[in-house]
C-alpha positions in Angstrom: 12.1 -8.5 36.2 10.7 -6.5 33.3 10.1 -2.9 32.4 6.8 -2.2 30.7 5.5 0.7 28.6 2.2 1.2 26.9 1.5 3.0 23.6 -1.7 4.1 21.9 -1.9 4.4 18.1 -5.2 5.2 16.4 -7.1 4.4 19.6 -5.5 1.0 20.0 -3.2 0.4 23.0 -0.3 -2.1 22.9 2.2 -3.2 25.4 6.0 -3.7 25.3 7.9 -5.7 27.9 11.6 -5.6 28.0 14.1 -7.3 30.5 15.2 -4.9 33.1 18.9 -5.3 32.3 18.5 -4.2 28.6 15.4 -2.1 29.0 17.0 1.4 29.3 19.1 0.9 26.1 16.2 -0.5 24.1 13.6 2.0 25.1 16.2 4.7 24.3 16.0 3.5 20.8 12.3 3.9 20.7 12.0 7.7 20.6 9.6 7.6 17.8 7.1 6.0 20.1 7.4 8.5 22.8 4.6 10.8 21.5 2.3 7.8 21.7 3.2 6.5 25.2 0.3 6.4 27.7 -0.4 5.2 31.2 -1.5 1.5 31.7 -4.9 0.9 30.1 -7.9 -0.4 32.0 -8.8 -2.7 29.1 -6.5 -5.4 27.8 -4.2 -4.1 25.1 -4.7 -5.3 21.4 -1.2 -7.1 21.7 1.7 -7.6 24.0 5.3 -7.8 22.8 7.9 -9.4 25.0 11.6 -8.8 24.2 13.4 -12.3 24.6 16.8 -12.3 26.4 17.6 -15.6 24.6 19.8 -14.9 21.5 19.7 -18.4 19.9 18.5 -18.7 16.3 14.8 -19.3 15.8 13.8 -22.7 14.2 11.2 -22.2 11.5 10.1 -23.4 7.9 10.0 -20.6 5.4 6.8 -20.1 3.5 7.2 -16.7 1.8 9.5 -13.6 1.7 9.1 -10.0 0.8 12.0 -7.8 -0.2 12.1 -4.0 -0.8 15.0 -1.6 -1.1 17.6 -3.8 0.7 15.1 -4.8 3.4 13.7 -8.3 3.5 11.1 -10.2 5.7 11.0 -13.9 5.6 7.7 -15.5 6.9 7.2 -19.0 8.1 6.0 -21.4 10.8 7.9 -22.6 13.9 7.7 -26.4 14.6 4.8 -25.9 17.0 2.8 -23.9 14.4 3.5 -20.3 15.4 3.8 -17.6 12.7 7.5 -16.4 12.5 8.8 -13.2 10.8 12.7 -12.7 10.4 13.8 -9.2 9.5 16.9 -8.7 7.4 18.7 -5.4 6.5 21.3 -5.5 3.9 21.3 -9.4 4.1 21.9 -9.3 7.8 19.5 -11.0 10.2 18.4 -8.3 12.7 15.9 -10.3 14.7 12.9 -12.7 14.7 9.3 -12.2 15.7 7.4 -15.3 17.1 3.7 -14.8 17.2 1.0 -16.4 19.4 -2.5 -17.2 18.3 -4.4 -14.3 17.0 -1.3 -12.1 17.1 -2.3 -11.0 20.6 1.1 -12.0 22.1 4.5 -12.3 20.5 8.1 -12.6 21.3 11.0 -10.8 19.6 14.6 -12.3 19.7 17.7 -10.5 18.5 21.0 -12.2 17.5 23.9 -12.0 20.0 25.8 -8.7 20.2 23.4 -7.0 17.8 24.3 -3.4 17.0 21.7 -0.7 18.1 20.5 0.2 14.7 19.8 -3.4 13.8 17.9 -4.0 16.9 15.8 -0.8 16.3 15.1 -2.0 12.7 13.8 -5.4 14.0 11.8 -3.9 16.8 10.1 -1.3 14.5 9.2 -4.0 12.0 8.0 -6.3 14.6 5.8 -3.8 16.2 4.4 -2.6 12.9 3.6 -6.1 11.7 1.9 -7.0 15.1 -0.1 -3.8 14.9 -1.3 -4.3 11.4 -2.3 -8.0 12.1 -3.8 -7.5 15.6 -6.1 -4.6 14.5 -7.1 -6.0 11.1 -10.5 -7.0 12.4 -11.1 -3.6 14.1 -11.9 -1.5 11.0 -8.2 -0.4 11.1 -5.7 -0.5 8.3 -1.9 0.5 8.3 -1.2 2.0 4.9 1.9 2.6 2.8 1.1 6.2 2.1 2.0 9.9 2.7 -0.6 12.1 4.3 -1.1 15.9 4.2 -3.1 17.7 6.8 -4.7 20.7 5.2 -7.6 22.8 6.6 -8.0 20.1 9.2 -8.7 17.4 6.6 -6.4 14.4 5.5 -5.4 13.8 2.0 -3.7 10.4 1.4 -1.3 9.7 -1.5 -0.8 6.1 -2.7 1.3 4.6 -5.3 4.0 2.0 -5.9 7.5 2.6 -4.5 9.2 5.3 -6.4 6.1 6.8 -7.7 6.7 10.0 -5.8 4.3 10.0 -2.8 6.7 11.9 -0.6 7.5 14.3 -3.5 3.9 15.0 -4.1 3.4 15.7 -0.4 6.2 18.2 -0.5 4.5 19.9 -3.4 1.5 20.5 -1.1 3.7 21.9 1.6 5.2 24.3 -0.9 1.9 25.2 -2.6 -0.2 25.6 0.6 1.7 27.3 3.4 -0.6 26.1 6.1 -0.4 22.4 5.1 1.3 20.0 7.4 2.8 16.5 6.9 1.0 14.1 9.2 3.0 11.0 8.1 5.3 10.2 5.3 5.1 6.4 5.0 2.8 4.5 7.3 -0.4 6.3 8.5 -3.3 4.4 10.1 -6.9 4.6 8.9 -9.7 3.7 11.2 -13.5 3.8 10.7 -15.4 5.2 13.8 -19.0 6.1 14.3 -18.4 9.5 12.6 -16.6 8.0 9.5 -13.1 7.4 8.4 -10.2 9.1 10.3 -6.5 9.0 9.3 -3.9 9.0 12.3 -0.2 9.6 12.6 1.9 6.7 13.8 5.3 5.8 15.2 6.3 4.5 11.7 7.2 7.0 9.0 10.0 5.6 6.9 13.0 7.8 6.1 11.3 11.0 7.3 11.0 11.4 11.0 7.4 12.4 11.3 5.8 10.9 14.5 2.7 12.9 15.2 0.0 11.6 17.5 -3.1 13.2 16.1 -6.0 12.4 13.9 -8.0 14.2 11.2 -11.1 13.3 9.1 -10.1 11.5 5.9 -11.1 13.8 3.1 -9.7 11.9 0.0 -7.4 9.1 -1.2 -5.4 9.9 -4.3 -3.5 7.2 -6.3 -0.5 8.7 -8.1 1.2 7.9 -11.4 4.0 9.8 -13.0 3.0 11.5 -16.2 3.8 14.4 -18.6 0.7 16.3 -17.5 -1.4 16.8 -14.3 -4.8 15.1 -15.0 -7.1 13.9 -12.2 -10.2 11.6 -12.4 -12.5 9.9 -9.8 -12.2 6.3 -9.0 -15.0 4.0 -8.0 -15.9 0.4 -7.5 -13.3 -2.3 -8.1 -10.7 0.2 -9.2 -11.0 2.2 -6.0 -11.0 -1.1 -3.9 -7.8 -2.4 -5.6 -6.0 0.9 -5.2 -6.4 0.8 -1.4 -5.9 -3.0 -1.2 -2.4 -3.0 -2.6 -1.5 -0.2 -0.3 -2.5 -1.9 3.0 -0.2 -4.1 5.1 -1.6 -7.6 6.1 -1.2 -11.4 5.8 -3.6 -12.1 2.9 -3.2 -15.8 3.2 -4.7 -15.7 6.7 -8.5 -15.8 6.3 -9.4 -13.9 9.4 -7.1 -11.1 8.6 -8.0 -10.9 4.9 -11.7 -10.7 5.9 -11.1 -8.0 8.4 -9.1 -5.9 5.9 -11.7 -6.6 3.1 -14.3 -4.9 5.3 -12.2 -1.9 5.8 -11.1 -1.7 2.1 -14.7 -2.1 0.9 -15.9 0.8 3.1 -13.1 3.0 2.0 -13.9 2.4 -1.7 -17.6 3.2 -1.0 -17.5 6.0 1.5 -14.3 8.0 0.8 -13.6 10.2 -2.2 -11.0 8.5 -4.3 -9.1 9.7 -7.3 -6.3 8.8 -9.7 -3.8 11.6 -10.4 -1.4 11.5 -13.4 1.1 14.1 -12.2 4.4 16.0 -12.6 6.6 16.7 -9.5 5.3 20.4 -9.4 3.1 22.6 -7.4 0.4 22.7 -10.0 -0.1 18.9 -9.4 -0.9 19.8 -5.8 -3.4 22.5 -6.9 -5.1 20.2 -9.3 -5.4 17.5 -6.7 -6.7 19.8 -4.0 -9.4 21.3 -6.2 -10.8 17.9 -7.1 -10.6 16.4 -3.7 -11.5 19.1 -1.2 
């Protein structure tokens, strides 16, 4: 027997199935998903994740890996051709995600006697990857970004790790008292009939900010640290590349790459985009707002 829950992020519903004997403990680790929980959907979910009760190691051949701040994801193929993602935290294997065709169904498996924080790490990463891949063809993109909600409009801040996206967001909160942090690390952008919208998500990095709401995307700002606050517009290939490097996805998979390209191209063409050389001060927020509002 299994316990099942459904979650809705940026209008996309997904399903999580957990064996009954471990479901209470695992669902208790998923408090960040609670604001997004919904009743069972009439339409099929965009993907379904099953938690495996089997704890044996997953056999796969490594193809590539990605490492960032002590976290590592190893990607490969199982003997029967399925995509596999193995999640490491501090060199410890926390779990493996085995994906079916089109990323519509997947299985996650934890090592035996895994501590709660390791299982939570693997589960979050597995769901985030599945979401990004399963929705790539739906004019939807999961970003690495911080987002401020000010005057009912969304301002997204991009940049390499360590650039100061979260710091710049805090400068907005300090400068504009009615501003609010929508998400600090992984917002979702989706194109709808009325244009581009930015959504909160269950994934927000080190800052617990799990808000289930959406706002129109007013502007995207690519940040660089600098000795002065100077902003300029970006267009064309520069704008396209700024959003491309900030979006999660398997670029070596043609269908996913094509889906993301369509979203990235529309963002570069239809949304205001800027590059901001900035200091970590409130004036940077003011300069940014005056240009992008």
